[in-house]
C-alpha positions as CSV (number, residue, x, y, z in Angstrom):
1,X,0.0,0.0,0.0
2,X,2.9,2.3,0.8
3,X,4.3,1.8,-2.8
4,X,0.8,2.4,-4.3
5,X,0.3,5.6,-2.3
6,X,3.7,6.9,-3.3
7,X,2.9,6.3,-7.0
8,X,-0.4,8.1,-6.6
9,X,1.2,11.0,-4.9
10,X,3.8,11.2,-7.7
11,X,1.1,11.2,-10.4
12,X,-0.9,14.0,-8.6
13,X,2.3,16.1,-8.3
14,X,3.0,15.7,-12.0
15,X,-0.5,16.8,-12.8
16,X,-0.2,19.9,-10.7
17,X,3.0,20.8,-12.5
18,X,1.6,20.2,-16.0
19,X,-2.0,21.5,-15.6
20,X,-2.7,25.2,-15.1
21,X,-4.9,25.9,-12.1
22,X,-3.6,23.3,-9.6
23,X,-2.1,26.2,-7.6
24,X,-3.7,29.6,-7.0
25,X,-2.1,32.4,-9.0
26,X,-0.4,35.2,-7.2
27,X,-2.4,38.4,-7.3
28,X,-1.6,41.9,-6.3
29,X,-4.5,42.2,-3.9
30,X,-6.7,39.5,-2.3
31,X,-10.4,39.7,-3.0
32,X,-12.5,40.0,0.2
33,X,-14.9,37.2,0.8
34,X,-18.7,37.8,1.1
35,X,-21.2,39.7,-0.9
36,X,-20.4,43.0,-2.7
37,X,-21.2,46.0,-0.5
38,X,-22.8,49.3,-1.8
39,X,-22.5,52.7,-0.4
40,X,-25.3,54.1,1.7
41,X,-25.2,57.9,1.0
42,X,-27.0,58.6,4.2
43,X,-24.1,57.3,6.3
44,X,-20.9,58.4,4.5
45,X,-18.4,60.7,6.1
46,X,-15.2,62.5,5.3
47,X,-11.5,62.2,6.2
48,X,-9.4,65.3,5.6
49,X,-6.3,66.9,6.9
50,X,-2.9,68.5,6.3
51,X,0.6,67.3,5.3
52,X,3.5,69.3,6.8
53,X,7.2,69.2,6.5
54,X,9.0,69.9,9.8
55,X,12.2,71.8,9.4
56,X,13.8,73.5,6.4
57,X,13.3,71.9,3.1
58,X,16.4,70.7,1.3
59,X,18.2,73.2,-1.0
60,X,16.7,73.3,-4.5
61,X,18.5,70.8,-6.8
62,X,19.2,72.3,-10.2
63,X,18.7,70.0,-13.2
64,X,21.5,70.2,-15.7
65,X,20.2,70.7,-19.2
66,X,23.6,70.8,-21.0
67,X,23.4,69.0,-24.3
68,X,19.7,69.7,-24.6
69,X,19.3,73.1,-26.3
70,X,15.6,72.7,-26.9
71,X,15.0,72.1,-23.2
72,X,17.2,75.1,-22.3
73,X,15.0,77.3,-24.6
74,X,11.9,76.0,-22.9
75,X,13.4,76.8,-19.5
76,X,15.2,80.2,-19.7
77,X,15.5,80.2,-15.9
78,X,17.0,77.4,-13.9
79,X,15.1,74.1,-13.8
80,X,14.9,72.5,-10.3
81,X,13.8,69.1,-9.2
82,X,10.3,68.9,-7.8
83,X,11.1,66.0,-5.4
84,X,10.3,68.3,-2.4
85,X,7.9,71.2,-3.0
86,X,6.6,73.2,0.0
87,X,4.2,76.1,0.5
88,X,3.5,78.4,3.4
89,X,4.3,77.1,6.9
90,X,5.9,73.9,5.6
91,X,2.8,72.7,3.7
92,X,4.1,69.7,1.7
93,X,3.0,69.2,-2.0
94,X,3.0,66.1,-4.1
95,X,2.0,63.7,-1.3
96,X,-0.4,60.9,-2.2
97,X,-2.9,60.2,0.5
98,X,-5.2,57.2,0.3
99,X,-7.1,54.5,2.2
100,X,-4.7,51.6,2.4
101,X,-7.0,49.1,4.1
102,X,-10.4,48.7,5.7
103,X,-12.8,49.1,2.8
104,X,-13.7,45.4,2.6
105,X,-15.8,44.3,-0.3
106,X,-17.2,47.6,-1.6
107,X,-17.4,47.9,-5.4
108,X,-16.6,51.2,-7.2
109,X,-17.1,52.0,-10.9
110,X,-14.1,53.7,-12.6
111,X,-14.6,57.2,-14.0
112,X,-14.9,57.5,-17.8
113,X,-13.1,60.8,-17.8
114,X,-9.4,60.3,-18.4
115,X,-6.8,61.4,-15.9
116,X,-4.1,63.5,-17.6
117,X,-0.3,63.5,-17.5
118,X,1.6,66.1,-19.6
119,X,5.1,66.4,-20.8
120,X,5.6,70.1,-20.7
121,X,8.8,72.2,-20.6
122,X,10.8,69.0,-20.5
123,X,9.1,67.8,-17.3
124,X,6.2,65.6,-16.4
125,X,3.3,67.5,-15.0
126,X,2.0,66.7,-12.4
127,X,4.8,65.0,-10.5
128,X,2.4,62.7,-8.7
129,X,-0.9,61.5,-10.2
130,X,-3.6,59.1,-8.9
131,X,-6.4,57.3,-10.7
132,X,-8.6,54.2,-10.5
133,X,-8.1,50.8,-12.1
134,X,-9.6,50.8,-15.6
135,X,-9.8,54.6,-15.7
136,X,-8.2,56.0,-18.9
137,X,-4.9,57.8,-18.6
138,X,-4.1,60.3,-21.3
139,X,-0.4,61.3,-21.8
140,X,0.2,64.3,-23.9
141,X,3.3,65.9,-25.3
142,X,2.9,69.7,-25.1
143,X,6.5,70.5,-26.1
144,X,7.9,71.3,-29.6
145,X,10.3,68.4,-29.3
146,X,10.0,64.6,-29.1
147,X,9.7,62.7,-25.9
148,X,9.0,59.1,-25.0
149,X,6.8,57.5,-22.4
150,X,8.3,54.7,-20.4
151,X,6.5,53.5,-17.2
152,X,8.0,50.7,-15.1
153,X,5.1,49.0,-13.3
154,X,5.5,45.9,-11.2
155,X,1.8,44.7,-11.2
156,X,0.8,45.9,-14.7
157,X,2.3,45.6,-18.2
158,X,5.1,47.9,-19.0
159,X,5.5,49.8,-22.3
160,X,7.9,52.2,-24.0
161,X,6.4,54.5,-26.7
162,X,7.6,57.5,-28.7
163,X,5.6,60.7,-28.0
164,X,5.5,62.7,-31.1
165,X,5.4,66.5,-31.3
166,X,1.8,67.8,-30.6
167,X,0.4,64.4,-31.6
168,X,-2.6,62.6,-30.2
169,X,-2.3,61.6,-26.5
170,X,-1.1,58.1,-25.7
171,X,-4.0,56.5,-23.8
172,X,-3.6,53.6,-21.4
173,X,-5.3,51.9,-18.5
174,X,-4.1,49.9,-15.5
175,X,-6.0,46.7,-14.6
176,X,-4.3,46.1,-11.3
177,X,-3.9,48.4,-8.2
178,X,-0.3,49.6,-7.8
179,X,1.6,52.3,-5.9
180,X,4.1,54.8,-7.3
181,X,4.5,53.6,-10.9
182,X,7.6,55.4,-12.1
183,X,7.2,57.1,-15.5
184,X,10.4,58.1,-17.4
185,X,11.4,59.8,-20.6
186,X,14.5,57.9,-21.9
187,X,15.4,60.9,-24.1
188,X,15.5,63.3,-21.1
189,X,16.5,61.2,-18.0
190,X,15.7,63.8,-15.4
191,X,12.0,63.6,-16.3
192,X,10.0,61.6,-13.7
193,X,6.4,61.2,-12.6
194,X,4.8,58.8,-10.1
195,X,1.3,57.3,-10.9
196,X,-0.9,55.6,-8.3
197,X,-3.7,53.2,-9.2
198,X,-6.4,52.3,-6.8
199,X,-9.5,50.0,-6.9
200,X,-11.5,52.7,-5.0
201,X,-11.9,56.5,-5.2
202,X,-10.5,57.4,-1.8
203,X,-7.3,59.1,-2.7
204,X,-5.9,62.7,-3.1
205,X,-2.6,64.4,-4.0
206,X,-1.6,67.5,-2.1
207,X,-0.7,70.8,-3.7
208,X,1.3,73.6,-2.1
209,X,-1.4,74.2,0.5
210,X,-0.7,70.7,1.9
211,X,-4.3,69.7,2.3
212,X,-6.2,66.5,1.3
213,X,-9.8,65.5,1.4
214,X,-11.3,62.0,1.1
215,X,-15.1,62.4,0.7
216,X,-18.1,60.0,0.8
217,X,-16.2,57.4,2.9
218,X,-18.4,54.7,4.4
219,X,-18.2,54.3,8.2
220,X,-15.4,51.9,9.2
221,X,-11.9,51.4,10.6
222,X,-9.3,52.4,8.1
223,X,-5.5,52.7,7.6
224,X,-4.7,56.0,5.9
225,X,-1.3,56.2,4.3
226,X,0.6,59.2,3.1
227,X,3.4,58.7,0.5
228,X,6.1,61.2,-0.3
229,X,8.8,60.7,-2.9
230,X,11.8,61.5,-0.7
231,X,10.5,60.9,2.9
232,X,8.7,57.6,2.4
233,X,5.3,56.6,3.9
234,X,3.4,57.1,7.1
235,X,0.2,55.3,8.3
236,X,-2.6,56.3,10.7
237,X,-5.6,54.4,12.0
238,X,-8.9,56.2,11.7
239,X,-12.2,55.1,13.1
240,X,-15.0,56.8,11.1
241,X,-18.5,56.9,12.5
242,X,-21.6,57.4,10.3
243,X,-21.8,61.0,9.0
244,X,-18.6,61.9,10.8
245,X,-15.9,64.3,9.5
246,X,-12.5,63.3,10.8
247,X,-9.4,65.5,10.7
248,X,-5.9,64.1,10.8
249,X,-2.4,65.4,9.9
250,X,0.9,63.9,8.8
251,X,4.2,65.4,9.8
252,X,7.3,64.5,7.8
253,X,10.7,65.5,9.1
254,X,13.2,67.2,6.9
């Protein structure tokens, strides 16, 4: 019996190697069990707040444009890196703020209106962008010179495409959630952007006033995460009651 059992085990192992579906595929995000939930607009609340940089921001880092006369003409003044951008009283821009966990099995339809990423004055604008899975992303070249678009995702297909002068936008979508997809232009290596993709609409990116606002959030217990290109991530737990507005803040140290 031992020999027969061993042969049976060997056959089953061979089947599992040769037949797709014997093992569960790895996914970027597990699907919550249970029925799909829908928002009750009578109970939703709001999570808002402020992102502040404590201490003096780093000195501006000039971008060297030598060897790129077209980019020099588009930037008669000095071009500096937007890795750290602050406003009044240390308000920190280009911070992605989003619900990291706690939403459970809610379903959200992706917007039909495209998010927009521009190549302008030899820079990507905005520096940080967020959108939903399956939402279109339009990438436009606003410069009188050629660029290319080269994202390097980990959970979605990568591509590398030429962006012609004043041509039609390159449009793409992302099927899988992913944080901080780096976009590059291989022709101008200083050009960078970071694109976030979420399965829900609860995200925001700060401007120079440092504020964020997550609206129409169902009651629950959440982890809110703030990501900044240079200073990394911070998390906070938030308990949101029905119809409650909760204010929180994140403090990054220079």
